[in-house]
N, C-alpha and C positions, 0 to 999 in steps of 0.2 A: 618369437616372444622375446624378448629382451637374450640381450648373449651378454656372458658375463666377463669368458673369456681378458679380458682387454684390462677388464675392472681391476682395481686394484685389491686387495684384505680388509673392505670395511666394519669390521666389529661393534654392535648395537648392546648394550643390556638385555639380557633376558625380556624383553616385553610380559609374558604370561609366568606365573607359575599357579602352580595347582599345585601345590605336593598339603597335602594331613596326615592327620597323626595318622602312626601306624594303626589305630584300636576307631577306625574312621576309612582310609585306606582299604583294612582291610573286610570290612562293610559293604566299600563301594565296588569291592571287587566279586564277594558273591553276588550282591547285588546286577550289577552289565555280565555278573555269567548266569544269572539265575535267568534272566531275558533275553542273550541271548542265545539260552535253549530253545526261547518257545520262533523264533524263528524260524521258519520252513522253504522250502522250498515246492511252490503251490503251480497247479499247471492248471488247475479250472480258479477262470474268473469270472465276476461279474466283471457285466458292462459301466457301470458309476460312473461314474468321468468322474478324473485325481486333474484337479487346478493344477496349470502349467509353474503357478510362482513353487509348491514346494516339490514340483522334482527338476525345477533347478536354483532351493535349495541343499537337498539333495549330491546334483550335480557341483555348485556348492563345494561341498562338504569333498567329495571326491577330489575336487579336486588343489583342493591344500594336503595331498601324502607329500611323505618322502620321495625325493624317485634321486638319478644319480647323477654329482650335478647340477644339482636343483633342474637338468631341463623340460625337467615335466608335460613327459611322454607323452600325450594324452589325447584325443578328442570323443567324448562324448556326445551321441548326432542322440535330438530326442525327435519320436517322432508319433505325435499322437492322426496325423490324417488316411483315413481311413480305407483311402488307394494307398497309400503308399505301403500301409504292411499290406494289407493284398498281397503284392508287389512281391513286398517282402516272403514272404506265407508260399505264393509260385513255387518263386525263389530256392529256402528251403526246402519243400517238399522234394523238390524234386531232387535236391542231394540224396536227402534220410534214406527215401523209392531207391535209392543205387544203398547205401549202406545196409540198409533194411535186404536188400537181397542176397551180399554176399558179401558187399565190401568190401561193410565191415571186419573181417571175418570173421570164423567162427568160435574164438577164446571172448570177443569184443562183445560180441553175439549176447553169449551165452553169459558173461559178467552184469551186462542189461537186466535178463530175463524179471531178477529181481524186483527192479527199479515198472515194471510195463510201462517202457518205454514204445515207443509207432512214430514211424513213419509221417501219419500223419498230426502237422498240429495249429489247432484254433490257439491258440490262445496265440497266437500272431495275431492272429488279427481280436478275440473278440478281446486278451484285454487288455487298456484305455488307450495305457504309451507303452512301448520298446522305446529302449536304449540302445543303440548299438555303440559299443567298446571300441575304434581302435585305439591301437599301438604307432607311433610318429617312432619307422626305424632316422628316420637321421631328419634331423634341420637345409635349413635352405635360410644362407642368407640375402643383403637386398639382390647380389648381384648377381644369385639362378647358381650356387657353384650349393655342395654338399658340406655340414664337418656333424662330423657322427655324435649322436647320441649314448649315453653312454647304458649299459642295464636295465634296457629297454624295458626287457618279459616284470625282473623284480617288478620295477617303477610301477612299470598299469598292473599286476598284478594284487601291487597294495592298493593302488589307488580305486583300486575295481574292489575290493574289502570292505579300505571306508566308504565307500558307495552299499553297496547291500547290506553294511551297519547304520548309514543314514536312510532306507529306505528304511530299515524290519524301524526302527526311532520314531518313522512318521506314520504308527499301522500300514503300513503299505507293504504288499509277498512282491515277489519275483523266483526271477527259473533262471540258472547260466543254461543260456540252448547260446550250443557249438555247433551248426551242422557244417559238414567236414568237404567241398569245397568252401569261404566266404568271400572271395575272391569280386564274387556278384555284389556283395552290398558298396563295394568301392564308386561304383559309375550310379547306381542307385544312390546314395548316399550325399555326390560330391564330393566323394573326396577321393587327395592325392596320391600319384602312386606310393608318395611316400614312405603313408601307410596302410600298416594294418590289420583283416578283423579280428581282433579278438573273439565275442562274440555276443548274444544277442541275450539284452536281459527283457523279456516282457517284467509290466513292472501294471498296479492296480492291487485288488483285494478280490480276495481271495469269493470264489463264487459260494452260497449258504449248503447246497452240496458236495461242494473240493474234499480230495480225502488226501494219505502220503503215503505210499508206500511204506510197507511196515521194519522193513528192508531200515527200509533212509532211519531210522528211528536206532538203529547200534551206532552206537560207536567203540570205538577202540578202550580199554580203561586204560587211568594214566600212567598205569606202568609202563602201558604200548606208547606209549605217544612223549617219559617224560624223564627228564633224566638226571636225575644234580650229585652234582660230587658239588659243597660246601666246609 
């Protein structure tokens, strides 16, 4: 991406305004909250295809997220190729078998029991798309020298949240899948050493028999997630 460190500050008039009257804003906020409560992490996918253009639009939304120093330290790899998805599944399941065999530690495994997860990850091949999110730990100048990226985890986390919301808005479901370690994704996806894989998002439509763990419907009350000083 273009580097801005040597560019002078040049203010532009705010190009877009979306301000609403308070009553309209409250209705919009309530409607969006209700819509987002319908979002679920899904492991059971229908094989129905999803047009590439929809995936591109959702990633375009993710790429519009704010980032430290506007360095946009992310890269999204969208994969529909069946052979590549199979390779990712095989590598991910190898890591997961070690994790569930005890590598994850007793406390972590106990925390996952209500979610019902295991080492088998069929969603990685059944879902029509996988989106692999990479964080760019540093940038490279034209001469090959490095420059620092700032607030990388925060920036990539925000962009991934935008992506998940965009996929939901498009009527799709996804799952945040994080095999550990994930370095195998660099070679499989042809990404450079400067980038760190953060997660895999299987994306598609839910299968007719899709289920979610009952525990996933439990949310902390507002008193535990929000403090107000006014």
